[in-house]
VOPAGU-2260 file (C-alpha; in pm, 1 decimal, decimal comma):
REM VOPAGU-2260
SITE   aa  ch    i         X         Y         Z
SITE  MET   A    0    -223,4    3113,9    6770,6
SITE  ALA   A    1     -54,2    2802,6    6629,1
SITE  ARG   A    2     320,6    2799,4    6633,8
SITE  LEU   A    3     545,6    2664,6    6359,1
SITE  LEU   A    4     782,2    2397,3    6486,0
SITE  PRO   A    5    1142,0    2410,4    6373,3
SITE  ARG   A    6    1262,3    2147,8    6129,2
SITE  GLY   A    7    1550,8    2054,2    6352,9
SITE  ASN   A    8    1820,6    1827,9    6208,2
SITE  ASP   A    9    1589,3    1616,0    5984,0
SITE  GLN   A   10    1753,8    1640,9    5644,0
SITE  SER   A   11    1559,2    1355,2    5475,6
SITE  GLU   A   12    1350,6    1588,2    5267,8
SITE  ASP   A   13    1660,2    1772,2    5156,5
SITE  LYS   A   14    1819,5    1442,6    5056,0
SITE  LEU   A   15    1520,5    1335,7    4849,2
SITE  PHE   A   16    1451,3    1674,8    4700,7
SITE  PRO   A   17    1770,6    1878,0    4716,5
SITE  LYS   A   18    1771,0    2233,8    4613,2
SITE  GLY   A   19    1799,7    2274,3    4246,7
SITE  GLY   A   20    1592,1    1977,1    4127,2
SITE  ILE   A   21    1468,9    1620,6    4177,0
SITE  ALA   A   22    1715,2    1359,9    4290,8
SITE  MET   A   23    1826,0    1132,4    4005,8
SITE  SER   A   24    1838,3     834,0    4244,4
SITE  CYS   A   25    1456,5     826,4    4239,2
SITE  ILE   A   26    1443,9     757,3    3864,1
SITE  ASN   A   27    1604,4     445,9    3714,1
SITE  PRO   A   28    1513,8     417,7    3346,2
SITE  GLN   A   29    1664,5      67,8    3324,5
SITE  LYS   A   30    1426,0     -93,6    3577,1
SITE  ASN   A   31    1130,2    -109,8    3332,1
SITE  ILE   A   32    1324,3    -261,2    3041,5
SITE  SER   A   33    1251,0    -632,4    2975,4
SITE  PRO   A   34    1566,7    -836,4    2925,4
SITE  GLY   A   35    1404,7   -1054,2    2645,4
SITE  PHE   A   36    1563,0   -1377,3    2514,3
SITE  THR   A   37    1928,1   -1425,7    2455,3
SITE  LEU   A   38    2050,4   -1602,3    2144,6
SITE  MET   A   39    2161,9   -1900,5    2351,4
SITE  GLU   A   40    1818,6   -1936,2    2512,6
SITE  LEU   A   41    1654,1   -1928,3    2171,5
SITE  ILE   A   42    1889,3   -2196,8    2035,5
SITE  VAL   A   43    1824,4   -2423,2    2336,3
SITE  THR   A   44    1445,8   -2379,6    2303,2
SITE  LEU   A   45    1449,2   -2462,9    1931,6
SITE  SER   A   46    1671,8   -2765,3    1993,3
SITE  MET   A   47    1432,3   -2900,9    2257,2
SITE  LEU   A   48    1138,0   -2844,2    2024,6
SITE  GLY   A   49    1315,7   -3035,3    1748,8
SITE  ILE   A   50    1384,0   -3330,2    1981,0
SITE  ILE   A   51    1017,9   -3344,1    2089,8
SITE  CYS   A   52     897,6   -3333,8    1728,9
SITE  SER   A   53    1138,5   -3611,2    1628,1
SITE  PHE   A   54     958,0   -3841,8    1871,0
SITE  ALA   A   55     602,7   -3708,0    1836,2
SITE  ILE   A   56     567,8   -3698,7    1455,8
SITE  PRO   A   57     661,9   -4066,4    1387,5
SITE  ALA   A   58     433,1   -4178,0    1671,1
SITE  PHE   A   59     147,9   -3971,0    1528,9
SITE  LEU   A   60     201,7   -4105,1    1175,7
SITE  SER   A   61     201,0   -4465,4    1298,5
SITE  TRP   A   62    -116,8   -4397,7    1498,4
SITE  LEU   A   63    -314,4   -4257,2    1204,0
SITE  PRO   A   64    -363,7   -4588,5    1013,5
SITE  GLU   A   65    -495,5   -4748,9    1332,1
SITE  TYR   A   66    -738,3   -4462,2    1382,9
SITE  TYR   A   67    -859,9   -4480,2    1022,3
SITE  LEU   A   68    -917,3   -4855,9    1040,9
SITE  LYS   A   69   -1097,7   -4835,9    1373,2
SITE  SER   A   70   -1330,3   -4566,8    1236,9
SITE  ALA   A   71   -1407,2   -4773,2     925,2
SITE  ALA   A   72   -1477,7   -5088,2    1127,6
SITE  ARG   A   73   -1703,5   -4906,8    1371,9
SITE  ASP   A   74   -1899,1   -4756,5    1083,5
SITE  VAL   A   75   -1958,2   -5099,8     929,9
SITE  PHE   A   76   -2085,2   -5212,8    1269,3
SITE  SER   A   77   -2310,9   -4906,1    1303,3
SITE  ASN   A   78   -2446,7   -4931,7     947,1
SITE  MET   A   79   -2533,6   -5298,7     992,2
SITE  GLN   A   80   -2724,2   -5205,2    1305,8
SITE  LEU   A   81   -2893,2   -4927,6    1111,0
SITE  ALA   A   82   -3001,3   -5168,8     836,6
SITE  ARG   A   83   -3151,6   -5398,6    1098,9
SITE  ARG   A   84   -3345,8   -5115,7    1265,3
SITE  MET   A   85   -3475,5   -4987,6     931,0
SITE  SER   A   86   -3594,6   -5338,1     839,3
SITE  ILE   A   87   -3807,4   -5346,6    1151,8
SITE  LYS   A   88   -3935,3   -4993,7    1100,8
SITE  ALA   A   89   -4016,4   -5033,8     731,0
SITE  ASN   A   90   -4148,8   -5389,8     771,7
SITE  GLY   A   91   -3926,1   -5500,8     488,3
SITE  ASN   A   92   -3588,5   -5655,8     418,7
SITE  TYR   A   93   -3288,9   -5422,5     414,7
SITE  ARG   A   94   -2963,9   -5561,3     277,8
SITE  VAL   A   95   -2596,9   -5477,0     321,7
SITE  ILE   A   96   -2386,0   -5570,2      17,5
SITE  PHE   A   97   -2005,5   -5572,6      38,7
SITE  ASN   A   98   -1812,2   -5500,3    -281,1
SITE  THR   A   99   -1453,0   -5617,1    -238,1
SITE  GLY   A  100   -1324,4   -5513,3    -581,0
SITE  GLY   A  101   -1112,6   -5207,0    -641,5
SITE  ASN   A  102   -1073,8   -4984,2    -338,0
SITE  GLY   A  103   -1370,3   -5152,9    -168,3
SITE  TYR   A  104   -1706,7   -5020,3     -59,7
SITE  TYR   A  105   -2044,2   -5141,5      67,1
SITE  ARG   A  106   -2407,1   -5042,4      13,9
SITE  ILE   A  107   -2730,8   -5050,8     208,4
SITE  LEU   A  108   -3028,4   -5142,5     -11,0
SITE  ARG   A  109   -3392,3   -5068,4      66,6
SITE  PRO   A  110   -3663,7   -5336,3      36,6
SITE  ASP   A  111   -3743,9   -5211,9    -316,8
SITE  GLY   A  112   -3381,4   -5262,7    -424,3
SITE  THR   A  113   -3283,0   -4895,9    -440,0
SITE  THR   A  114   -2965,2   -4778,4    -270,1
SITE  ASP   A  115   -3007,2   -4604,9      63,2
SITE  ARG   A  116   -2637,5   -4521,2      96,7
SITE  THR   A  117   -2293,6   -4617,7     -33,2
SITE  ILE   A  118   -1985,3   -4611,2     188,2
SITE  SER   A  119   -1638,6   -4622,7      32,4
SITE  LEU   A  120   -1335,1   -4731,4     232,2
SITE  LEU   A  121   -1146,5   -4444,2      68,7
SITE  ASN   A  122   -1352,1   -4211,3     286,1
SITE  TYR   A  123   -1133,8   -4317,1     578,5
SITE  ASP   A  124    -791,1   -4335,1     418,1
SITE  LYS   A  125    -745,5   -4148,0      89,7
SITE  SER   A  126    -425,0   -4340,3      20,2
SITE  GLY   A  127    -616,4   -4668,7       2,4
SITE  GLY   A  128    -458,3   -4809,2     316,1
SITE  ILE   A  129    -779,7   -4982,4     429,3
SITE  GLY   A  130    -925,6   -5282,8     251,7
SITE  TYR   A  131   -1112,2   -5609,4     292,3
SITE  GLY   A  132    -897,1   -5883,6     441,3
SITE  GLY   A  133    -773,1   -6043,3     760,4
SITE  GLY   A  134    -437,5   -5865,9     783,7
SITE  ASN   A  135    -207,0   -6055,8    1020,4
SITE  ALA   A  136    -488,8   -6269,6    1161,7
SITE  SER   A  137    -409,4   -6639,6    1134,1
SITE  LYS   A  138    -767,3   -6765,1    1168,2
SITE  SER   A  139   -1125,9   -6651,9    1123,9
SITE  ALA   A  140   -1335,0   -6494,2    1396,4
SITE  THR   A  141   -1580,0   -6785,8    1407,4
SITE  ALA   A  142   -1590,9   -7014,6    1710,0
SITE  SER   A  143   -1426,2   -7297,0    1516,5
SITE  GLY   A  144   -1154,1   -7076,2    1369,8
SITE  GLY   A  145   -1070,2   -7178,2    1017,4
SITE  LYS   A  146    -944,4   -6982,8     720,4
SITE  ILE   A  147   -1039,6   -6625,7     640,7
SITE  PRO   A  148   -1190,2   -6591,5     290,1
SITE  ALA   A  149    -956,0   -6449,0      30,0
SITE  ASP   A  150   -1185,7   -6152,5     -37,1
SITE  GLY   A  151   -1235,4   -6080,8     335,3
SITE  VAL   A  152   -1610,5   -6151,0     347,2
SITE  SER   A  153   -1761,3   -6480,6     465,0
SITE  TYR   A  154   -2127,4   -6397,0     399,2
SITE  GLN   A  155   -2287,8   -6592,3     117,9
SITE  TYR   A  156   -2276,5   -6381,1    -196,8
SITE  ASN   A  157   -2106,2   -6111,3      15,4
SITE  ARG   A  158   -2435,5   -5984,4     152,1
SITE  ILE   A  159   -2644,4   -5991,0     467,9
SITE  SER   A  160   -3014,3   -5906,8     492,1
SITE  PHE   A  161   -3246,3   -5842,5     784,9
SITE  ASN   A  162   -3616,3   -5923,7     791,6
SITE  PRO   A  163   -3895,1   -5721,8     960,0
SITE  ARG   A  164   -3836,7   -5912,5    1283,3
SITE  GLY   A  165   -3471,7   -5803,1    1287,4
SITE  LEU   A  166   -3338,7   -6152,0    1217,2
SITE  GLY   A  167   -3036,8   -6199,6     993,5
SITE  SER   A  168   -3026,0   -6413,4     681,8
SITE  GLY   A  169   -2721,1   -6600,8     803,3
SITE  MET   A  170   -2401,4   -6591,8    1006,5
SITE  GLY   A  171   -2082,7   -6439,8     874,2
SITE  TYR   A  172   -1806,1   -6185,4     910,9
SITE  THR   A  173   -1660,0   -5897,4     714,8
SITE  TYR   A  174   -1288,6   -5841,7     772,8
SITE  LEU   A  175   -1112,4   -5507,0     739,4
SITE  SER   A  176    -738,6   -5448,7     768,9
SITE  ASN   A  177    -471,7   -5185,5     706,9
SITE  ARG   A  178    -111,5   -5187,8     584,6
SITE  ASN   A  179      15,2   -5255,5     937,5
SITE  GLY   A  180    -171,8   -5587,0     942,0
SITE  THR   A  181    -419,4   -5474,4    1207,4
SITE  ALA   A  182    -755,8   -5640,8    1150,1
SITE  TYR   A  183   -1117,0   -5609,7    1263,1
SITE  ALA   A  184   -1400,0   -5856,4    1210,4
SITE  ILE   A  185   -1758,1   -5729,4    1198,6
SITE  GLY   A  186   -2018,7   -6002,1    1198,5
SITE  SER   A  187   -2378,2   -6097,0    1268,2
SITE  TRP   A  188   -2573,0   -6394,9    1392,5
SITE  ILE   A  189   -2905,9   -6531,6    1271,2
SITE  SER   A  190   -3069,1   -6375,6    1577,3
SITE  GLY   A  191   -2970,3   -6032,7    1441,9
SITE  ILE   A  192   -2700,1   -5966,9    1699,0
SITE  ILE   A  193   -2408,8   -5772,9    1546,5
SITE  VAL   A  194   -2056,9   -5798,3    1687,6
SITE  ILE   A  195   -1718,4   -5636,9    1627,8
SITE  ARG   A  196   -1386,6   -5799,2    1717,9
SITE  LYS   A  197   -1020,1   -5706,5    1686,4
SITE  TRP   A  198    -729,5   -5939,9    1622,4
SITE  ASN   A  199    -478,5   -5953,7    1909,3
SITE  GLU   A  200    -152,7   -6050,4    1742,6
SITE  ARG   A  201      31,3   -6103,8    2069,8
SITE  LYS   A  202    -226,7   -6353,8    2197,8
SITE  GLY   A  203    -310,7   -6492,3    1855,8
SITE  GLU   A  204    -686,4   -6460,1    1901,2
SITE  TRP   A  205    -986,5   -6237,1    1833,0
SITE  GLU   A  206   -1111,6   -6014,2    2110,5
């Protein structure tokens, strides 16, 4: 028959579970309470956020006009390429006509003279910050330099057409700029090649 061993002098169980109830040292209600934020920590965090915003917001606002202008210039480039491709596909002459009056816009005309699409420069900057013109550029984007036209378009009659072979009706540039003086030149050659260039004010040249 199994014998029960005496407990001896081991009093650990009695210390953990003394007679009369559970030891209070085993339960600490304060250990599961989150300390949270102090008022000083909150003030420091808000101050740091304010300092970051004071630098970030002006930089963002100065970047926006450059973004708007770049988008407008790239769309002129893309739409001129589109007009050339459609001329080849339709076996007819598509034209791009630049209207420099008012807020400025341009149209793509089909061979029958109807309008395929109209693009307003206000679509890019609702405040009217983008327009035709050379901005701070001191010379034209042509190889010989020269003066930029007052209305910002050097094409004859402010239009360029493409024939069914994809050839252009002439050489020229359309200049777009914003209030910061940043300028882009979008042009085409007789061969139908379309280019886009940006004025580098530091170097004083088109790139």
